[in-house]
C-alpha positions, 0 to 999 in steps of 0.5 A: 441390927448393929451397924458394926456387925453388918457393915464393918465386920465383913470388911475387916474379915475380908481384909484379914483374908485378902491382904496376906494373899495379895502380899504373897502374890506380889512377892511371887510376881516380883521374884518371877519378874526378877528371874525373867529379867536376870535370865534374859538381860543379864544372861544369868542361869536360873540356878544362879538366880535362885542361889543368889536370891536364897543367899540374900533372903533373910528369914526373921 
């Protein structure tokens, strides 16, 4: 048995699947936290937050 196929390949495959999912979850939780903070502390409406977040986001 080749140790690279048995030990390394499953870990690399798992990393390739899990890392984008974890990045998406972190981005969504950051946006949700910002939404909660802006609506409670800053008295900003949800529509204002979404408009400002969409205006400041730049897709490249």
